[in-house]
C-alpha positions, 0 to 999 in steps of 0.5 A, a space after each residue: 797953670 799951677 802944678 796943683 791944677 795940672 795934678 788935679 786935671 791928671 787925677 780926674 783923667 785917671 779916675 775917668 779912665 778907671 771908671 770906663 775900664 771898670 764899666 767896660 769890664 762889667 759889660 765884658 763880664 755880662 756878655 760872657 755870662 750871656 754867651 755861657 747861658 746861650 751855649 747851655 740853652 743850645 746844648 739842651 736844645 740839641 739834646 732835646 732834638 736828639 731825643 725827639 729824633 729818637 722817638 720818631 725813628 722808634 715810631 717809624 720802625 714800629 709802624 713799619 714792622 706792623 705792615 
């Protein structure tokens, strides 16, 4: 095989490898974005549940004080 053909094969392999790295990086970035979004949703859910708990406790205490 002439050296130009070998060089072309190597170039194609390098380009294919670079493309796979790029695609992997894109998937990783998307996964990280989803993880951050999920964390924010989880945090907001915890805050909402705490507020609901506080509301229920105040309501219970108000009913207990009337009896």
